[in-house]
All heavy atoms as an XYZ file, in Angstrom:
878
protein
N     -14.183     35.108     25.140
C     -13.516     36.252     24.551
C     -12.131     36.325     25.140
O     -11.944     36.128     26.367
C     -14.295     37.489     24.895
C     -13.742     38.728     24.301
S     -14.724     40.214     24.432
C     -16.306     39.695     23.941
N     -11.171     36.521     24.345
C      -9.755     36.582     24.735
C      -9.388     37.860     25.337
O      -9.525     38.977     24.695
C      -8.912     36.303     23.487
C      -7.413     36.360     23.727
C      -6.665     36.150     22.430
C      -5.161     36.317     22.610
N      -4.426     36.169     21.385
N      -8.854     37.914     26.584
C      -8.465     39.192     27.220
C      -6.951     39.504     26.779
O      -6.130     38.605     26.817
C      -8.537     38.898     28.699
C      -8.317     37.407     28.830
C      -8.833     36.814     27.536
N      -6.780     40.736     26.400
C      -5.406     41.188     26.153
C      -5.167     42.494     26.800
O      -6.053     43.284     27.111
C      -5.206     41.324     24.549
C      -6.065     42.470     23.948
C      -5.418     40.006     23.847
C      -5.690     42.755     22.520
N      -3.843     42.765     27.008
C      -3.344     44.002     27.560
C      -2.093     44.378     26.778
O      -1.533     43.548     26.120
C      -3.018     43.873     29.060
C      -4.182     43.452     29.921
S      -3.794     43.371     31.673
C      -4.015     45.125     32.084
N      -1.757     45.660     26.800
C      -0.550     46.088     26.100
C       0.134     47.143     26.938
O      -0.456     47.903     27.693
C      -0.902     46.642     24.730
O      -1.770     47.751     24.778
N       1.477     47.159     26.776
C       2.295     48.181     27.411
C       3.544     48.423     26.613
O       4.326     47.553     26.370
C       2.744     47.665     28.841
C       3.614     48.662     29.563
C       3.166     49.877     29.970
C       4.919     48.300     29.830
C       3.946     50.732     30.629
C       5.749     49.164     30.540
C       5.295     50.393     30.931
N       3.636     49.645     26.136
C       4.769     50.178     25.393
C       5.564     51.013     26.379
O       5.040     52.059     26.864
C       4.345     50.931     24.190
C       5.387     51.466     23.341
C       6.575     50.835     22.898
C       5.391     52.742     22.680
N       7.280     51.701     22.078
C       6.568     52.858     21.933
C       4.487     53.784     22.656
C       6.898     53.956     21.202
C       4.814     54.889     21.940
C       5.962     55.021     21.179
N       6.783     50.658     26.705
C       7.441     51.326     27.825
C       8.071     52.699     27.455
O       8.406     53.473     28.321
C       8.659     50.435     28.308
O       9.661     50.343     27.308
N       8.142     53.040     26.130
C       8.743     54.289     25.816
C       8.059     55.508     26.341
O       8.668     56.344     26.972
C       8.784     54.408     24.239
C       9.318     55.815     23.784
C       9.780     53.383     23.706
N       6.699     55.587     26.340
C       6.061     56.750     26.981
C       6.280     56.703     28.533
O       6.475     57.816     29.151
C       4.593     56.591     26.671
C       4.574     55.781     25.401
C       5.740     54.816     25.541
N       6.259     55.543     29.144
C       6.455     55.434     30.541
C       7.793     55.894     30.969
O       7.987     56.694     31.894
C       6.251     53.940     30.991
C       6.591     53.668     32.404
C       5.800     54.072     33.438
C       7.794     53.019     32.746
C       6.106     53.822     34.704
C       8.091     52.691     34.049
C       7.297     53.159     35.030
N       8.834     55.450     30.246
C      10.222     55.857     30.618
C      10.529     57.308     30.255
O      11.495     57.871     30.735
C      11.206     54.896     29.832
C      11.131     53.487     30.394
C      12.150     52.544     29.814
N      11.807     52.222     28.457
C      12.694     52.020     27.526
N      13.976     52.061     27.736
N      12.288     51.729     26.270
N       9.716     57.936     29.411
C       9.941     59.305     29.039
C       8.907     60.243     29.713
O       8.795     61.444     29.328
C       9.833     59.519     27.508
C      11.102     58.933     26.866
O      12.108     59.625     26.809
N      10.977     57.750     26.294
N       8.146     59.798     30.655
C       7.189     60.619     31.411
C       5.995     61.085     30.566
O       5.402     62.066     30.855
N       5.675     60.357     29.500
C       4.555     60.722     28.614
C       3.302     59.847     28.860
O       2.270     60.027     28.171
C       4.974     60.600     27.170
C       6.135     61.401     26.740
C       5.794     62.884     26.709
C       6.985     63.639     26.177
N       6.829     65.095     26.365
N       3.326     59.003     29.827
C       2.147     58.179     30.148
C       1.241     58.907     31.128
O       1.577     60.032     31.570
C       2.598     56.837     30.708
C       3.219     56.956     32.087
N       4.370     57.534     32.282
C       2.729     56.560     33.303
C       4.659     57.558     33.567
N       3.719     56.955     34.229
N       0.106     58.256     31.437
C      -0.773     58.892     32.476
C      -0.009     59.233     33.703
O       0.758     58.400     34.136
C      -1.958     57.923     32.772
C      -2.919     57.834     31.601
O      -2.902     58.622     30.662
N      -3.720     56.779     31.645
N      -0.260     60.316     34.300
C       0.441     60.704     35.483
C      -0.225     60.057     36.721
O      -1.418     60.097     36.907
C       0.402     62.238     35.683
C       1.094     62.910     34.545
C       2.528     62.604     34.420
C       3.216     63.338     33.265
N       4.458     62.889     32.873
N       0.570     59.464     37.552
C       0.125     58.827     38.817
C       0.783     59.544     39.971
O       1.794     60.272     39.758
C       0.496     57.325     38.803
C      -0.272     56.599     37.766
C       0.040     56.464     36.420
C      -1.483     55.901     37.945
N      -0.933     55.725     35.821
C      -1.859     55.384     36.722
C      -2.301     55.675     39.100
C      -3.033     54.645     36.566
C      -3.468     54.932     38.911
C      -3.822     54.428     37.656
N       0.280     59.399     41.176
C       0.886     59.966     42.312
C       2.339     59.605     42.534
O       3.173     60.354     42.949
C       0.114     59.692     43.587
C      -1.309     60.252     43.618
C      -2.056     59.735     44.900
C      -1.300     61.801     43.631
N       2.573     58.327     42.144
C       3.943     57.800     42.272
C       3.997     56.531     41.395
O       2.983     56.033     40.928
C       4.226     57.402     43.738
O       3.416     56.301     44.129
N       5.200     56.039     41.227
C       5.335     54.737     40.480
C       4.620     53.667     41.264
O       4.072     52.703     40.567
C       6.820     54.422     40.263
C       7.386     55.135     39.098
O       6.695     55.766     38.302
N       8.692     55.153     39.004
N       4.593     53.741     42.538
C       3.908     52.634     43.305
C       2.395     52.615     42.964
O       1.866     51.489     42.844
C       4.080     52.923     44.811
C       5.445     52.531     45.314
O       6.208     51.771     44.574
O       5.827     52.978     46.395
N       1.749     53.758     42.781
C       0.348     53.704     42.447
C       0.162     53.168     40.983
O      -0.820     52.494     40.748
C      -0.301     55.123     42.567
O       0.380     56.048     41.782
C      -0.337     55.540     44.003
N       1.116     53.484     40.116
C       1.077     52.955     38.760
C       1.184     51.426     38.840
O       0.360     50.712     38.175
C       2.250     53.514     38.016
C       2.445     52.959     36.626
C       1.641     53.327     35.533
C       3.466     52.063     36.375
C       1.863     52.760     34.289
C       3.686     51.549     35.137
C       2.887     51.926     34.054
N       2.102     50.880     39.610
C       2.316     49.442     39.739
C       1.076     48.762     40.418
O       0.644     47.729     39.959
C       3.525     49.119     40.568
C       4.810     49.724     40.022
C       5.843     50.134     40.879
C       5.030     49.818     38.676
C       6.997     50.688     40.363
C       6.183     50.400     38.162
C       7.215     50.792     39.057
O       8.359     51.311     38.526
N       0.472     49.424     41.420
C      -0.701     48.877     42.104
C      -1.866     48.809     41.077
O      -2.634     47.865     41.127
C      -1.077     49.710     43.293
C      -0.133     49.541     44.508
C      -0.511     50.569     45.544
C      -0.277     48.133     45.077
N      -1.988     49.827     40.244
C      -3.065     49.809     39.237
C      -2.906     48.648     38.279
O      -3.894     47.977     37.937
C      -3.105     51.131     38.496
O      -4.241     51.218     37.685
N      -1.673     48.401     37.817
C      -1.454     47.234     36.964
C      -1.845     45.953     37.704
O      -2.506     45.128     37.061
C       0.088     47.126     36.620
C       0.407     47.745     35.276
C       0.947     48.920     34.993
C       0.114     47.099     34.006
N       1.034     49.060     33.607
C       0.523     48.018     32.978
C      -0.462     45.911     33.580
C       0.419     47.711     31.617
C      -0.591     45.647     32.220
C      -0.176     46.511     31.247
N      -1.447     45.791     38.917
C      -1.747     44.589     39.670
C      -3.254     44.387     39.773
O      -3.752     43.289     39.562
C      -1.071     44.600     41.005
N      -3.950     45.412     40.148
C      -5.427     45.349     40.300
C      -6.074     45.045     38.944
O      -6.976     44.193     38.839
C      -5.934     46.667     40.868
C      -7.479     46.735     41.091
C      -7.948     45.606     42.040
C      -7.858     48.065     41.594
N      -5.656     45.728     37.903
C      -6.247     45.517     36.580
C      -6.060     44.069     36.094
O      -6.980     43.422     35.601
C      -5.685     46.506     35.591
O      -6.293     46.385     34.338
N      -4.854     43.542     36.215
C      -4.515     42.183     35.780
C      -5.347     41.189     36.563
O      -5.919     40.240     36.014
C      -3.033     41.885     35.869
C      -2.699     40.431     35.674
C      -2.229     42.717     34.836
N      -5.418     41.378     37.853
C      -6.202     40.464     38.717
C      -7.679     40.501     38.426
O      -8.306     39.435     38.207
C      -5.947     40.811     40.229
C      -6.583     39.840     41.146
O      -6.247     38.632     41.050
O      -7.490     40.222     41.919
N      -8.256     41.697     38.249
C      -9.705     41.822     37.995
C     -10.000     41.176     36.580
O     -10.993     40.464     36.442
C     -10.075     43.248     38.011
N      -9.143     41.479     35.596
C      -9.405     40.902     34.281
C      -9.285     39.384     34.284
O     -10.141     38.706     33.655
C      -8.416     41.529     33.246
C      -8.559     41.152     31.793
C      -9.933     41.635     31.302
C      -7.451     41.820     30.967
N      -8.339     38.858     35.023
C      -8.156     37.383     35.121
C      -9.363     36.759     35.704
O      -9.787     35.703     35.285
C      -6.905     37.016     35.928
O      -5.733     37.486     35.203
N      -9.942     37.334     36.788
C     -11.095     36.767     37.437
C     -12.348     36.799     36.561
O     -13.208     35.953     36.657
C     -11.339     37.498     38.743
C     -10.327     37.144     39.794
C     -10.533     37.864     41.097
C      -9.415     37.477     42.093
N      -9.509     38.231     43.310
N     -12.441     37.774     35.688
C     -13.597     37.950     34.861
C     -13.496     37.182     33.536
O     -14.443     36.517     33.093
C     -13.867     39.426     34.509
O     -13.953     40.143     35.810
C     -15.102     39.636     33.755
N     -12.275     37.206     32.858
C     -12.203     36.626     31.540
C     -11.102     35.520     31.426
O     -10.888     34.904     30.412
C     -11.835     37.712     30.519
C     -12.983     38.618     30.166
C     -13.079     39.856     30.736
C     -13.932     38.204     29.247
C     -14.158     40.709     30.431
C     -14.978     39.029     28.959
C     -15.058     40.245     29.546
O     -16.093     41.096     29.242
N     -10.350     35.307     32.473
C      -9.243     34.437     32.454
C      -7.912     35.196     32.253
O      -7.948     36.400     32.032
N      -6.835     34.497     32.305
C      -5.539     35.157     32.182
C      -5.376     35.791     30.826
O      -5.791     35.248     29.821
C      -4.406     34.185     32.412
C      -4.345     33.668     33.821
C      -3.149     32.741     33.936
C      -3.132     32.099     35.368
N      -1.982     31.152     35.474
N      -4.786     36.972     30.828
C      -4.649     37.768     29.561
C      -3.280     37.533     28.900
O      -2.327     37.038     29.565
C      -4.848     39.243     29.868
O      -3.908     39.672     30.795
N      -3.204     37.922     27.682
C      -1.942     37.987     26.950
C      -1.445     39.421     26.942
O      -2.251     40.335     26.715
C      -2.131     37.508     25.494
O      -2.571     36.151     25.506
C      -0.882     37.609     24.695
N      -0.234     39.629     27.302
C       0.407     40.963     27.328
C       1.213     41.149     26.040
O       2.076     40.294     25.752
C       1.291     41.104     28.524
C       2.107     42.414     28.629
C       1.196     43.614     28.790
C       3.104     42.295     29.738
N       1.000     42.261     25.331
C       1.743     42.637     24.183
C       2.619     43.833     24.676
O       2.096     44.821     25.053
C       0.829     43.065     23.067
C       0.078     41.930     22.503
C      -1.123     41.497     23.081
C       0.572     41.125     21.431
C      -1.798     40.395     22.686
C      -0.177     40.034     20.974
C      -1.331     39.685     21.595
O      -2.003     38.605     21.164
N       3.941     43.696     24.561
C       4.852     44.676     25.138
C       6.201     44.618     24.471
O       6.405     43.929     23.478
C       4.987     44.398     26.667
O       5.678     45.470     27.265
C       5.689     43.116     26.966
N       7.132     45.370     25.065
C       8.549     45.362     24.588
C       9.361     44.651     25.706
O       8.806     44.216     26.694
C       9.053     46.766     24.329
C       8.798     47.799     25.454
O       8.825     47.350     26.649
O       8.558     48.925     25.147
N      10.622     44.502     25.473
C      11.446     43.774     26.441
C      11.477     44.420     27.817
O      11.422     43.696     28.844
C      12.920     43.671     25.910
O      12.961     42.899     24.718
N      11.564     45.752     27.860
C      11.522     46.420     29.114
C      10.211     46.142     29.857
O      10.220     45.864     31.095
C      11.681     47.943     28.905
C      11.654     48.780     30.215
C      12.830     49.058     30.857
C      10.488     49.168     30.733
C      12.759     49.806     32.050
C      10.438     49.916     31.899
C      11.587     50.234     32.581
N       9.064     46.217     29.172
C       7.784     45.969     29.763
C       7.648     44.543     30.261
O       7.052     44.266     31.290
N       8.138     43.572     29.460
C       8.059     42.178     29.863
C       8.885     41.958     31.140
O       8.389     41.284     32.073
C       8.617     41.307     28.728
N      10.047     42.545     31.221
C      10.849     42.432     32.443
C      10.210     43.047     33.685
O      10.091     42.501     34.734
C      12.251     43.074     32.224
C      13.178     42.809     33.377
O      13.374     41.686     33.821
N      13.694     43.889     33.901
N       9.644     44.283     33.471
C       8.962     44.998     34.585
C       7.709     44.289     35.050
O       7.570     43.990     36.218
C       8.639     46.413     34.173
C       7.798     47.216     35.134
C       8.601     47.513     36.430
C       7.348     48.501     34.538
N       6.848     43.972     34.139
C       5.507     43.483     34.538
C       5.475     41.980     34.810
O       4.828     41.539     35.737
C       4.460     43.828     33.447
C       4.319     45.303     33.123
C       3.454     45.500     31.914
C       3.756     46.029     34.339
N       6.176     41.245     34.008
C       6.140     39.782     34.202
C       7.191     39.256     35.176
O       6.896     38.388     35.978
C       6.305     39.101     32.811
O       6.176     37.699     32.936
N       8.391     39.786     35.098
C       9.462     39.229     35.964
C       9.584     39.965     37.245
O       9.513     39.322     38.307
C      10.809     39.289     35.165
C      10.793     38.318     34.020
C      12.100     38.237     33.300
C      11.965     37.231     32.207
N      12.955     37.393     31.178
N       9.725     41.289     37.188
C       9.908     42.012     38.464
C       8.589     42.075     39.340
O       8.618     41.843     40.520
C      10.372     43.474     38.201
C      11.823     43.552     37.778
C      12.273     44.951     37.691
C      13.760     44.953     37.269
N      14.302     46.332     37.104
N       7.481     42.392     38.674
C       6.195     42.472     39.417
C       5.505     41.133     39.534
O       4.612     41.008     40.285
C       5.309     43.501     38.686
C       5.765     44.947     38.832
S       4.634     46.124     38.048
C       3.142     45.847     39.004
N       5.962     40.137     38.726
C       5.381     38.833     38.797
C       3.852     38.782     38.539
O       3.137     38.017     39.166
C       5.734     38.115     40.102
C       5.606     36.619     40.013
O       5.870     36.042     38.973
N       5.259     35.996     41.119
N       3.419     39.645     37.575
C       1.971     39.610     37.229
C       1.716     38.364     36.441
O       2.560     37.912     35.667
C       1.641     40.870     36.465
C       1.760     42.181     37.260
C       1.427     43.401     36.342
C       0.924     42.192     38.497
N       0.548     37.813     36.613
C       0.179     36.519     36.052
C      -0.525     36.642     34.715
O      -1.775     36.805     34.678
C      -0.695     35.796     37.094
C      -0.784     34.291     36.821
O      -0.019     33.739     36.031
O      -1.708     33.665     37.385
N       0.254     36.539     33.670
C      -0.321     36.566     32.301
C      -0.284     35.175     31.712
O       0.546     34.334     32.084
C       0.569     37.473     31.413
C       0.555     38.917     31.819
C       1.647     39.421     32.479
C      -0.518     39.706     31.547
C       1.671     40.771     32.874
C      -0.496     41.089     31.931
C       0.617     41.606     32.583
N      -1.234     34.953     30.844
C      -1.254     33.644     30.099
C      -0.062     33.569     29.210
O       0.594     32.496     29.070
C      -2.551     33.586     29.262
C      -2.665     32.340     28.367
C      -2.933     31.072     29.171
O      -3.518     31.180     30.302
O      -2.582     30.020     28.697
N       0.327     34.739     28.530
C       1.396     34.732     27.591
C       1.894     36.187     27.545
O       1.119     37.122     27.736
C       0.873     34.346     26.227
C       1.974     34.106     25.203
O       3.212     33.952     25.615
O       1.682     34.089     23.994
N       3.201     36.331     27.343
C       3.821     37.632     27.173
C       4.441     37.658     25.794
O       5.291     36.843     25.522
C       4.844     37.928     28.237
C       5.543     39.314     27.967
C       4.228     37.927     29.623
N       4.006     38.521     24.951
C       4.499     38.583     23.565
C       5.271     39.890     23.402
O       4.748     40.975     23.544
C       3.381     38.506     22.583
C       2.652     37.203     22.698
C       1.939     36.790     21.472
N       1.254     35.571     21.754
C       0.179     35.101     21.078
N      -0.323     35.890     20.113
N      -0.362     33.987     21.360
N       6.598     39.770     23.135
C       7.426     40.931     22.911
C       7.331     41.303     21.427
O       8.036     40.729     20.606
C       8.895     40.656     23.343
C       8.818     40.325     24.863
C       9.759     41.838     23.085
C      10.150     39.810     25.408
N       6.485     42.265     21.112
C       6.210     42.687     19.766
C       6.469     44.187     19.518
O       6.309     44.673     18.431
C       4.757     42.382     19.329
C       4.541     40.836     19.327
C       3.787     43.073     20.220
N       6.903     44.910     20.570
C       7.119     46.332     20.456
C       8.524     46.809     20.525
O       8.773     47.986     20.476
C       6.240     47.012     21.594
C       4.805     46.828     21.450
C       4.073     47.241     22.780
C       4.217     47.614     20.309
N       9.477     45.917     20.457
C      10.885     46.315     20.456
C      11.295     47.054     19.178
O      12.175     47.873     19.194
C      11.807     45.111     20.614
C      11.968     44.710     22.102
O      11.504     45.474     22.990
O      12.536     43.661     22.349
N      10.554     46.817     18.092
C      10.823     47.550     16.831
C      10.364     49.023     16.884
O      10.636     49.774     15.950
C      10.168     46.830     15.678
C      10.808     45.503     15.379
O      11.924     45.264     15.790
O      10.114     44.662     14.722
N       9.685     49.396     17.923
C       9.154     50.761     18.013
C       9.788     51.611     19.076
O       9.256     52.657     19.487
C       7.633     50.663     18.294
C       6.821     49.909     17.261
C       6.566     48.564     17.394
C       6.436     50.538     16.037
C       5.880     47.848     16.442
C       5.773     49.825     15.113
C       5.517     48.488     15.281
O       4.808     47.786     14.328
N      10.983     51.283     19.462
C      11.662     51.996     20.586
C      12.084     53.396     20.156
O      12.255     54.264     21.013
C      12.837     51.198     21.117
C      12.491     49.852     21.754
C      13.720     49.087     22.204
C      11.466     49.998     22.852
N      12.187     53.636     18.843
C      12.607     54.996     18.380
C      11.452     55.876     17.992
O      11.654     57.003     17.509
C      13.593     54.833     17.205
C      14.901     54.230     17.650
O      15.314     54.463     18.777
O      15.526     53.549     16.800
N      10.236     55.349     18.137
C       9.025     56.140     17.768
C       8.790     57.151     18.872
O       9.093     56.943     20.067
C       7.804     55.217     17.627
C       6.516     56.010     17.417
C       8.048     54.210     16.498
N       8.244     58.323     18.550
C       8.078     59.427     19.490
C       7.108     58.949     20.618
O       6.044     58.415     20.308
C       7.501     60.613     18.789
C       7.609     61.898     19.626
N       6.723     62.186     20.634
C       8.539     62.855     19.626
C       7.059     63.277     21.213
N       8.178     63.719     20.621
N       7.486     59.221     21.858
C       6.685     58.707     22.980
C       5.285     59.295     23.169
O       4.494     58.757     23.858
C       7.526     59.030     24.196
C       8.448     60.057     23.758
C       8.700     59.857     22.306
N       4.982     60.366     22.429
C       3.645     60.952     22.507
C       2.600     60.109     21.852
O       1.415     60.252     22.024
C       3.625     62.360     21.921
O       3.912     62.315     20.511
N       3.054     59.069     21.034
C       2.148     58.133     20.419
C       1.834     57.009     21.364
O       2.017     55.844     21.035
C       2.736     57.634     19.102
C       2.968     58.673     18.011
C       3.704     58.133     16.890
C       1.649     59.296     17.586
N       1.349     57.336     22.552
C       1.139     56.412     23.622
C       0.178     55.228     23.291
O       0.269     54.197     23.907
C       0.673     57.134     24.893
C      -0.600     57.906     24.683
C      -1.845     57.310     24.850
C      -0.597     59.241     24.363
C      -2.995     57.988     24.656
C      -1.763     59.943     24.156
C      -2.958     59.310     24.262
N      -0.722     55.401     22.357
C      -1.655     54.341     22.062
C      -1.104     53.342     21.028
O      -1.841     52.454     20.579
C      -2.964     54.920     21.583
O      -2.793     55.653     20.369
N       0.150     53.494     20.617
C       0.774     52.562     19.695
C       0.660     51.156     20.093
O       0.319     50.275     19.317
C       2.291     52.903     19.452
C       3.039     51.971     18.606
C       2.774     52.289     17.124
C       4.524     52.062     18.931
N       0.823     50.837     21.356
C       0.776     49.447     21.875
C      -0.648     48.859     21.661
O      -0.774     47.731     21.289
C       1.114     49.344     23.329
O       0.217     50.076     24.175
N      -1.698     49.662     21.805
C      -3.066     49.145     21.583
C      -3.232     48.812     20.095
O      -3.880     47.822     19.784
C      -4.062     50.179     21.959
C      -4.216     50.301     23.464
C      -5.276     51.346     23.777
N      -4.921     51.996     25.062
C      -4.347     53.187     25.100
N      -4.056     53.882     24.042
N      -4.080     53.688     26.293
N      -2.742     49.643     19.244
C      -2.848     49.402     17.771
C      -2.115     48.117     17.381
O      -2.660     47.320     16.617
C      -2.366     50.609     16.995
N      -0.922     47.991     17.882
C      -0.149     46.765     17.522
C      -0.808     45.502     18.073
O      -0.965     44.524     17.401
C       1.312     46.886     18.012
C       2.062     45.596     17.854
C       2.069     48.044     17.296
N      -1.276     45.566     19.322
C      -1.940     44.389     19.963
C      -3.209     44.031     19.258
O      -3.498     42.866     18.960
C      -2.225     44.703     21.440
N      -3.954     45.065     18.836
C      -5.189     44.816     18.120
C      -4.924     44.166     16.775
O      -5.668     43.267     16.315
C      -5.982     46.172     17.939
O      -6.308     46.650     19.211
C      -7.253     45.969     17.115
N      -3.923     44.642     16.062
C      -3.541     44.102     14.746
C      -3.195     42.614     14.855
O      -3.464     41.847     13.881
C      -2.376     44.889     14.174
C      -1.863     44.405     12.837
C      -0.726     45.257     12.390
C      -0.052     44.593     11.240
N       1.390     44.593     11.299
N      -2.666     42.180     15.967
C      -2.267     40.776     16.162
C      -3.455     39.836     16.338
O      -3.280     38.585     16.278
C      -1.380     40.673     17.387
C      -0.053     41.452     17.266
C       0.987     40.654     16.483
O       1.071     39.458     16.595
O       1.691     41.334     15.693
N      -4.665     40.317     16.573
C      -5.799     39.441     16.982
C      -6.428     38.778     15.770
O      -6.618     39.367     14.725
C      -6.802     40.277     17.744
C      -6.229     40.891     18.995
C      -5.370     39.964     19.810
O      -5.826     38.918     20.266
N      -4.118     40.366     20.000
N      -6.849     37.507     15.946
C      -7.550     36.727     14.946
C      -8.855     36.184     15.474
O      -9.540     35.455     14.775
C      -6.695     35.606     14.474
O      -6.364     34.765     15.518
C      -5.422     36.083     13.747
N      -9.203     36.512     16.741
C     -10.444     36.035     17.348
C     -11.008     37.165     18.188
O     -10.377     38.163     18.446
C     -10.204     34.802     18.169
C      -9.216     34.982     19.312
C      -8.897     33.722     20.106
O      -9.591     33.371     21.041
O      -7.878     33.092     19.646
N     -12.221     36.963     18.659
C     -12.816     38.002     19.491
C     -11.991     38.252     20.785
O     -11.486     37.319     21.350
C     -14.214     37.504     19.928
N     -11.878     39.534     21.091
C     -10.985     39.890     22.268
C     -11.526     41.074     22.936
O     -12.393     41.842     22.460
C      -9.561     40.160     21.749
C      -9.432     41.398     20.900
C      -9.100     42.600     21.533
C      -9.710     41.397     19.529
C      -8.939     43.787     20.708
C      -9.612     42.521     18.788
C      -9.209     43.718     19.366
N     -11.045     41.312     24.162
C     -11.246     42.538     24.876
C      -9.897     43.102     25.318
O      -9.034     42.289     25.826
C     -12.185     42.361     26.110
C     -12.395     43.657     26.800
C     -11.649     41.258     27.061
C     -13.474     43.630     27.902
N      -9.653     44.374     25.021
C      -8.391     44.996     25.390
C      -8.655     45.861     26.577
O      -9.583     46.696     26.579
C      -7.812     45.838     24.253
C      -6.551     46.485     24.638
N      -6.460     47.582     25.476
C      -5.240     46.151     24.367
C      -5.206     47.927     25.619
N      -4.413     47.062     24.938
N      -7.887     45.641     27.634
C      -7.999     46.498     28.846
C      -6.676     47.138     29.140
O      -5.621     46.564     29.044
C      -8.425     45.630     30.053
S     -10.122     45.083     29.970
N      -6.784     48.389     29.495
C      -5.577     49.151     29.930
C      -5.339     48.861     31.412
O      -6.217     48.388     32.142
C      -5.794     50.634     29.748
C      -5.693     51.065     28.236
O      -4.997     50.336     27.452
O      -6.338     51.998     27.840
N      -4.215     49.337     31.899
C      -3.795     49.122     33.277
C      -4.625     49.984     34.274
O      -4.477     49.783     35.476
C      -2.325     49.355     33.446
C      -1.887     50.702     33.033
C      -1.958     51.793     33.940
C      -1.441     50.956     31.775
C      -1.545     53.087     33.536
C      -1.063     52.271     31.364
C      -1.124     53.278     32.275
O      -0.731     54.572     31.904
N      -5.402     50.899     33.748
C      -6.290     51.699     34.614
C      -7.707     51.355     34.382
O      -8.617     52.153     34.695
C      -5.996     53.164     34.418
C      -6.187     53.656     32.999
O      -6.458     52.832     32.117
O      -6.109     54.866     32.773
N      -7.983     50.141     33.930
C      -9.335     49.643     33.695
C      -9.503     48.354     34.587
O      -8.623     47.521     34.563
C      -9.501     49.268     32.215
S     -11.028     48.504     31.838
N     -10.546     48.375     35.334
C     -10.778     47.249     36.285
C     -12.074     46.573     35.926
O     -13.188     47.130     36.182
C     -10.797     47.752     37.747
C      -9.667     48.748     37.980
C      -9.957     50.106     38.157
C      -8.319     48.336     37.905
C      -8.930     51.040     38.331
C      -7.266     49.294     38.103
C      -7.632     50.614     38.278
O      -6.632     51.507     38.453
N     -12.029     45.444     35.279
C     -13.215     44.737     34.844
C     -13.716     43.817     35.962
O     -13.071     42.858     36.345
C     -12.896     43.872     33.546
C     -14.107     43.110     33.069
C     -12.319     44.753     32.509
N     -14.857     44.163     36.502
C     -15.416     43.386     37.646
C     -16.404     42.378     37.130
O     -17.170     42.561     36.319
C     -16.054     44.325     38.686
C     -15.151     45.402     39.106
C     -15.343     46.693     38.851
C     -13.962     45.272     39.912
N     -14.311     47.444     39.457
C     -13.449     46.616     40.079
C     -13.315     44.242     40.489
C     -12.314     46.882     40.827
C     -12.139     44.525     41.185
C     -11.671     45.803     41.355
């Protein structure tokens, strides 16, 4: 089963994502989720926008199989539609997959 994750930065940058104690706890959750998913299913593919790719893949150096920038066309969509990234990532799939959010830890 193919593991996938998604991150649309618009809600994050506009304070519309899940509230964390700090950005550090948000980042730690991402790191734990990616690591746990990789150990269980193998490296995941991340579906994101340019900001998300830079943050998660380059700055945080999270280990993804592939990073697909497919959400740049949605930067003007209202940030309250936080699940947009899941819908776009799901639409891209052609084989069995599991989608995990950054606050999901698959052991």
